[in-house]
C-alpha positions in Angstrom: 6.4 10.4 3.0 7.8 8.0 5.5 8.3 4.3 4.9 8.6 2.0 8.2 11.3 -0.7 7.3 10.3 -4.0 8.9 6.5 -3.5 9.2 5.0 -6.4 7.1 3.7 -3.6 4.4 0.6 -5.6 3.2 -1.2 -5.9 6.9 -3.3 -2.6 5.8 -4.0 -3.5 2.2 -7.3 -2.5 1.4 -7.4 -0.2 4.3 -8.8 3.5 3.4 -6.7 6.7 4.0 -8.9 9.1 5.9 -8.3 13.0 5.8 -10.2 15.8 6.5 -11.2 16.4 3.1 -12.6 13.0 1.9 -16.3 13.4 2.2 -17.3 10.1 1.9 -15.8 6.0 1.1 -13.6 5.9 -1.3 -14.2 4.0 -3.9 -13.1 0.9 -4.9 -10.9 1.9 -7.8 -9.6 4.6 -5.4 -8.6 1.6 -2.9 -6.9 -0.2 -6.0 -5.1 2.9 -7.1 -3.5 3.5 -3.2 -2.9 -0.1 -3.5 -0.7 0.2 -6.7 0.9 3.3 -5.4 1.7 1.7 -1.7 3.5 -1.3 -3.9 5.2 1.2 -6.3 6.7 2.9 -2.9 8.0 -0.8 -1.2 9.2 -1.8 -4.7 11.5 0.9 -4.6 12.8 0.4 -1.0 15.3 -2.3 -0.8 14.7 -3.3 2.4 10.7 -3.9 1.5 11.2 -5.3 -2.3 11.8 -8.9 -1.7 8.5 -9.1 0.5 6.8 -7.1 -2.0 7.5 -9.5 -4.8 6.6 -12.4 -2.6 3.1 -11.1 -1.7 2.2 -9.7 -5.8 3.4 -13.7 -6.6 1.0 -15.1 -4.3 -2.0 -13.2 -6.1 
């Protein structure tokens, strides 16, 4: 999975990922899981970690 360094990682929070295999709209639980997975990826990247912690502290 490619990560964009220098891009606001929270700009698309809550957005759904679509693919040809998606039948319907994702449930709220699916969106939360996507959000958590994205956070884990951002926390693993040293260039994105500080901003990720900052955003998490606001919630």
